[in-house]
Steps between C-alpha positions, in 0.01 A plus 500: 500500500446239774581564863653151549716255307466123532823328577642165598704438810751219522442254783779337695417177323539672165837644605612155611389351169692763312818419702453129446461550117815720494698243700385218275607691187838599653563138581404396145757733352756432769544861608426599865295820520389764738123551472279776639122521486365852573156650528369786285675758721832320459517363853644150539247226549742206466863444410764231480869470425564152370814313612785623282335823388711811534434720799485827305239344267252554785522872453469472117204263525313728740563802277373317192187384682425847627553649154264241346236577766521875424455457127163417348500188283465529124141480372571162341555359852165624612329348197654161580456513881304241694285773662283772357365799695150426620550123506609287797876422523594163357738250662838501324 
């Protein structure tokens, strides 16, 4: 069993890009959203409440993001990911 695990860490640019993509999609469907981007420990890296989004949705969005961060992805997500352990990260 190895002593270390390789992992990726989200940069502030990546967090901003995730917010921008979420905002774009919310605008496309015409539904304002609250969006949180968290790190692997569930701490907030970036967040936004779009104009017209419900205030309490901030709490729900943060809880959903933290839950997603605490749960490992299904194996199929790893098979289709843009990065493989041992290879350099790819720009997304």
